[in-house]
Every structure is written in C-alpha cells, then in structure tokens.
C-alpha positions as CSV (number, residue, x, y, z in Angstrom):
1,X,4.2,17.6,-26.1
2,X,7.6,16.1,-25.6
3,X,8.7,13.2,-27.6
4,X,8.8,10.4,-25.1
5,X,8.1,7.7,-27.6
6,X,4.6,6.7,-26.1
7,X,3.6,3.4,-27.7
8,X,0.2,3.6,-29.4
9,X,-2.7,2.1,-27.3
10,X,-2.9,1.3,-23.7
11,X,-2.1,-2.4,-24.2
12,X,1.1,-1.6,-26.0
13,X,2.0,0.9,-23.4
14,X,1.5,-1.7,-20.6
15,X,3.6,-4.2,-22.5
16,X,6.4,-1.6,-22.9
17,X,6.4,-1.2,-19.1
18,X,6.3,-4.9,-18.5
19,X,9.3,-5.5,-20.8
20,X,11.4,-3.5,-18.5
21,X,10.5,-5.5,-15.4
22,X,14.2,-6.6,-14.9
23,X,15.2,-2.9,-14.6
24,X,12.3,-2.2,-12.2
25,X,13.4,-5.0,-9.9
26,X,17.0,-4.0,-10.1
27,X,16.1,-0.2,-9.5
28,X,13.8,-1.1,-6.6
29,X,16.4,-3.3,-4.9
30,X,19.1,-0.7,-5.3
31,X,16.8,2.0,-3.9
32,X,16.0,-0.1,-0.9
33,X,19.7,-0.8,-0.2
34,X,20.6,2.9,-0.5
35,X,17.9,4.0,2.0
36,X,18.9,4.9,5.5
37,X,22.6,4.3,4.6
38,X,23.7,7.3,6.8
39,X,21.8,6.1,9.8
40,X,23.2,3.8,12.4
41,X,20.5,1.1,12.1
42,X,20.2,1.5,8.3
43,X,17.4,-0.4,6.7
44,X,16.3,-1.8,10.0
45,X,14.2,1.3,10.2
46,X,11.8,-0.3,7.7
47,X,11.0,-2.7,10.5
48,X,11.3,-0.4,13.4
49,X,9.0,2.3,12.2
50,X,5.8,0.1,12.0
51,X,6.8,-1.6,15.3
52,X,7.0,1.7,17.1
53,X,3.7,2.8,15.6
54,X,2.2,-0.4,16.9
55,X,3.6,0.2,20.3
56,X,2.2,3.8,20.4
57,X,-1.2,2.8,19.2
58,X,-1.3,-0.2,21.6
59,X,-0.6,1.9,24.6
60,X,-3.1,4.6,23.6
61,X,-5.9,2.4,22.3
62,X,-5.3,-0.8,23.9
63,X,-4.1,0.3,27.4
64,X,-5.4,3.8,28.0
65,X,-8.7,3.7,26.1
66,X,-9.3,0.1,26.5
67,X,-10.2,-0.5,22.9
68,X,-9.8,-4.3,23.0
69,X,-11.1,-7.4,21.2
70,X,-9.5,-9.9,23.5
71,X,-6.2,-11.5,24.1
72,X,-5.2,-11.2,20.4
73,X,-5.5,-7.3,20.2
74,X,-1.8,-7.0,19.8
75,X,-1.7,-9.2,16.7
76,X,-5.0,-7.7,15.5
77,X,-3.3,-4.2,15.7
78,X,-0.1,-5.4,14.2
79,X,-1.7,-6.7,11.1
80,X,-3.8,-3.7,10.6
81,X,-0.6,-1.4,10.9
82,X,1.4,-3.5,8.5
83,X,-1.2,-3.9,5.9
84,X,-2.4,-0.3,5.9
85,X,1.2,0.9,5.9
86,X,1.9,-1.0,2.8
87,X,-0.7,0.9,0.7
88,X,0.1,4.2,2.6
89,X,3.8,4.1,1.7
90,X,3.2,2.9,-1.9
91,X,0.8,5.7,-2.6
92,X,2.9,8.4,-1.1
93,X,6.1,7.2,-2.8
94,X,4.3,7.0,-6.1
95,X,2.9,10.5,-5.6
96,X,6.5,11.9,-5.4
97,X,8.1,9.6,-8.1
98,X,7.6,12.1,-10.9
99,X,8.4,15.5,-9.2
100,X,11.6,13.8,-7.5
101,X,12.9,12.6,-10.9
102,X,12.7,15.6,-13.2
103,X,16.3,15.3,-14.2
104,X,15.8,11.7,-15.3
105,X,12.7,12.6,-17.3
106,X,14.5,15.4,-19.1
107,X,17.5,13.2,-19.9
108,X,15.9,10.0,-21.1
109,X,12.9,8.6,-23.1
110,X,11.1,5.8,-21.4
111,X,7.5,5.0,-20.3
112,X,7.0,7.3,-17.3
113,X,5.0,4.7,-15.5
114,X,8.2,3.0,-14.7
115,X,8.7,5.6,-11.9
116,X,5.5,5.1,-9.8
117,X,5.7,1.3,-10.5
118,X,9.3,1.1,-9.4
119,X,8.6,3.1,-6.3
120,X,5.7,0.7,-5.4
121,X,8.1,-2.3,-6.0
122,X,10.5,-0.8,-3.6
123,X,7.8,-0.4,-1.0
124,X,6.9,-4.1,-1.6
125,X,10.4,-5.2,-0.9
126,X,10.5,-3.0,2.2
127,X,7.3,-4.9,3.4
128,X,8.9,-8.3,3.3
129,X,10.4,-8.1,6.8
130,X,7.3,-6.6,8.4
131,X,5.2,-9.5,6.9
132,X,7.6,-12.0,8.6
133,X,7.3,-10.1,11.8
134,X,3.5,-10.2,11.4
135,X,3.6,-14.0,11.5
136,X,6.1,-14.0,14.5
137,X,3.8,-11.7,16.4
138,X,0.9,-14.0,15.8
139,X,2.9,-17.0,17.1
140,X,4.2,-15.1,20.2
141,X,0.6,-14.0,20.8
142,X,-0.6,-17.6,20.9
143,X,-2.4,-17.8,17.6
144,X,-2.4,-21.3,16.4
145,X,-1.0,-21.6,12.8
146,X,-3.5,-22.9,10.1
147,X,-3.4,-23.4,6.4
148,X,-5.1,-20.0,6.0
149,X,-1.8,-18.3,7.0
150,X,-0.5,-19.1,3.5
151,X,-3.5,-17.1,1.9
152,X,-2.2,-13.9,3.4
153,X,0.6,-13.8,0.8
154,X,-1.5,-14.0,-2.4
155,X,-3.9,-11.5,-0.8
156,X,-0.9,-9.1,-0.3
157,X,0.1,-9.8,-3.9
158,X,-3.4,-8.6,-5.0
159,X,-2.8,-5.6,-2.7
160,X,0.5,-4.8,-4.6
161,X,-1.6,-4.5,-7.9
162,X,-4.0,-2.3,-6.0
163,X,-1.1,-0.2,-4.9
164,X,0.1,0.0,-8.4
165,X,-3.0,1.7,-9.5
166,X,-3.1,4.2,-6.7
167,X,0.6,5.1,-7.3
168,X,-0.2,5.9,-10.9
169,X,-3.2,8.0,-10.0
170,X,-1.3,9.8,-7.2
171,X,1.8,10.3,-9.5
172,X,-0.2,12.2,-12.2
173,X,-2.4,14.1,-9.7
174,X,0.7,15.4,-7.8
175,X,2.6,16.2,-11.0
176,X,-0.3,18.5,-12.0
177,X,-1.0,19.9,-8.5
178,X,1.9,19.6,-6.1
179,X,-0.1,20.5,-3.1
180,X,-1.8,17.2,-3.2
181,X,1.3,15.6,-1.7
182,X,0.7,17.9,1.4
183,X,-2.8,16.5,1.7
184,X,-2.0,12.8,1.5
185,X,-0.9,12.6,5.1
186,X,-4.3,13.9,6.2
187,X,-6.1,11.6,3.8
188,X,-4.3,8.6,5.2
189,X,-4.9,9.7,8.7
190,X,-8.6,9.7,7.9
191,X,-8.2,6.2,6.3
192,X,-6.4,5.0,9.4
193,X,-9.4,5.7,11.5
194,X,-11.9,4.8,9.0
195,X,-10.5,1.3,7.9
196,X,-10.7,-0.5,11.2
197,X,-7.0,-0.5,11.6
198,X,-7.2,0.3,15.3
199,X,-10.5,-1.2,16.3
200,X,-13.0,-3.9,15.4
201,X,-15.4,-2.2,13.1
202,X,-18.2,-4.8,13.5
203,X,-18.4,-4.0,17.2
204,X,-19.4,-0.4,16.5
205,X,-21.5,-1.0,13.3
206,X,-23.5,-4.0,14.3
207,X,-27.2,-3.1,13.8
208,X,-26.2,0.3,12.4
209,X,-27.2,1.5,8.9
210,X,-23.8,2.9,8.0
211,X,-21.8,-0.3,8.1
212,X,-21.8,-0.6,4.3
213,X,-19.5,2.4,4.2
214,X,-16.7,0.4,5.8
215,X,-17.5,-2.6,3.4
216,X,-16.9,-0.5,0.3
217,X,-13.7,0.9,1.7
218,X,-11.0,-1.2,-0.1
219,X,-8.3,-0.7,2.7
220,X,-10.9,-2.0,5.3
221,X,-11.4,-4.9,2.9
222,X,-7.8,-6.0,2.6
223,X,-7.1,-5.4,6.3
224,X,-10.1,-7.6,7.3
225,X,-9.2,-10.4,4.9
226,X,-5.5,-10.6,6.0
227,X,-6.7,-10.7,9.6
228,X,-9.0,-13.5,8.8
229,X,-6.0,-15.4,7.3
230,X,-4.0,-15.0,10.5
231,X,-6.4,-14.8,13.4
232,X,-9.5,-16.6,11.9
233,X,-13.1,-15.7,12.4
234,X,-15.8,-15.2,9.7
235,X,-14.7,-15.2,6.1
236,X,-16.3,-12.3,4.2
237,X,-16.4,-13.4,0.5
238,X,-18.2,-10.1,-0.2
239,X,-15.2,-8.1,1.0
240,X,-12.9,-10.2,-1.3
241,X,-15.2,-9.5,-4.3
242,X,-15.2,-5.8,-3.4
243,X,-11.4,-5.6,-3.1
244,X,-10.9,-7.5,-6.4
245,X,-13.3,-4.9,-8.0
246,X,-11.4,-2.0,-6.6
247,X,-8.1,-3.5,-7.8
248,X,-9.3,-4.0,-11.3
249,X,-11.0,-0.5,-11.4
250,X,-8.2,1.5,-9.9
251,X,-5.5,-0.5,-11.8
252,X,-7.1,0.2,-15.3
253,X,-8.0,3.8,-14.4
254,X,-4.5,4.5,-13.1
255,X,-2.8,3.1,-16.2
256,X,-5.1,4.9,-18.7
257,X,-5.2,8.2,-16.8
258,X,-1.4,8.2,-16.2
259,X,-0.6,7.4,-19.9
260,X,-2.9,10.2,-21.1
261,X,-0.5,12.7,-19.4
262,X,2.7,11.0,-20.6
263,X,4.0,14.0,-22.4
264,X,3.6,16.4,-19.6
265,X,5.7,14.8,-17.0
266,X,8.8,16.7,-16.0
267,X,7.7,19.9,-17.5
268,X,7.8,23.1,-15.3
C-alpha cells in the first residue's frame, strides 16, 4: 500500500475531503473554463449538446413515432434529457477521474475521493445553463409558472449528492477494471429507455404488474419529480422517498467502498 495519508475512519476521511471544498470548487471552475477552449463555440457546447439531443429525439419519437403526451411533450422531453444527462455525465466523468490523473496521484498525497467529487462538481457547474434553458423551454411551451418551479432546484441538489455516490463507485470500479468505462455508454443507453426520459411510463405500465420496476429506478424517480415541479400533475411522495433512500445508500456505499481502495489508486 502506498502512503497516501488516509485518515482513520470513514468519518475522518469524509471530513478531510470536505475541508478541501475550496480547492474542489476552484478546480471544478477551472476545468469548466478550460473545456472546449480550442473550439469556435467554446463552452456553449455544454448547452448545445443536450439541445441537439432533444431535437433528435423529438423528431424521432415526437414526430415520426408519435410518442406524445400532449402539447407539452417538448418540455417533457427537455426536462428528461437535462436531468438524465446530469447523472450520466457525472458518473462517466467520475469513472475516468482516477485513470486520467495518475500523474497527480503519483506526485501528491491527498484523499483520492477529491478526484471523482471534483469531476462531479464540474458537471454540476456545466448543468447550470441547461437548467436555466429548461425553465425557458417551459415558458415558451406555454407552461404557467407556479411555486413548485422553485422545488426543482433543491431536488437537483439532492441529485448532486446522488451523483457523488455513483461517481465514487464508478471511479473505483473503473480503476480496477478499465473495461467498465467501455460498458458505461451501453448501461446509460439502457437507462435512457428504461427511465421514462423519452415517454410517459404510466401510459405503458397502467394496469401492468411490472410498473414497480420503474418506481425503484432512481433515475426515473428524479426525472419524474422534476417534471412534476415544472409541468405539474400528480405528486408521487413514494418516488421522493425511494430517491432519498437511493441517495443515502449509494452515497454511503460509494464513500466506504472508495476509501477501502485508497492505497491502490494510480498503481499499474
């Protein structure tokens, strides 16, 4: 085991990571500014990428296939893409955070969890503009603003904690088996279609025995909850409870499991 000065106990380890929050915010902001510097549109691509995805899926599912839920399908789809993309990018970035920073790992002693946590913070900063566009799309689509619009922000704050946990899990898994990074796009493609991002799940599961599978999918839970905040409809308190449970479970497991492999990161 390498001497990486691992604090004794999970609580002390978490505290040592939290004490470096100023560095994490600085590093995340700097990483975000440095992205796409060589492209003409620069960081505007953080906004254009999800918008282009929305346009493609809207044409295929909303126009060609006629998968529709009324006049608000475009905002329905936009919320799904933005919220889903936040978790997808955070997990993928966290998965690569260890293998892409071996030079840093070999040169300095610090809590290795800083890397996946900082990468998740970077994705959170990159999500600010899409979230603003999400509200604009809702307004343009004719959705009347209500007080519940404000609840989408704390919900996505909880999603950030959820993403921290998955980033830690993915970081350790990928550092041990690099091929996992190649599997992640396929896993998230399956989640895309299995989380109600592109269609209204209740229309297809009403009266079916397998509807509970979607309810216990945390990505479906957060997508549905944010949609309720913006579009309205029935509030599902059970989905909120399930998502909070997933957030606590994944967060604790990710921290403990990642810390258990602290001395192995960066080794060939």
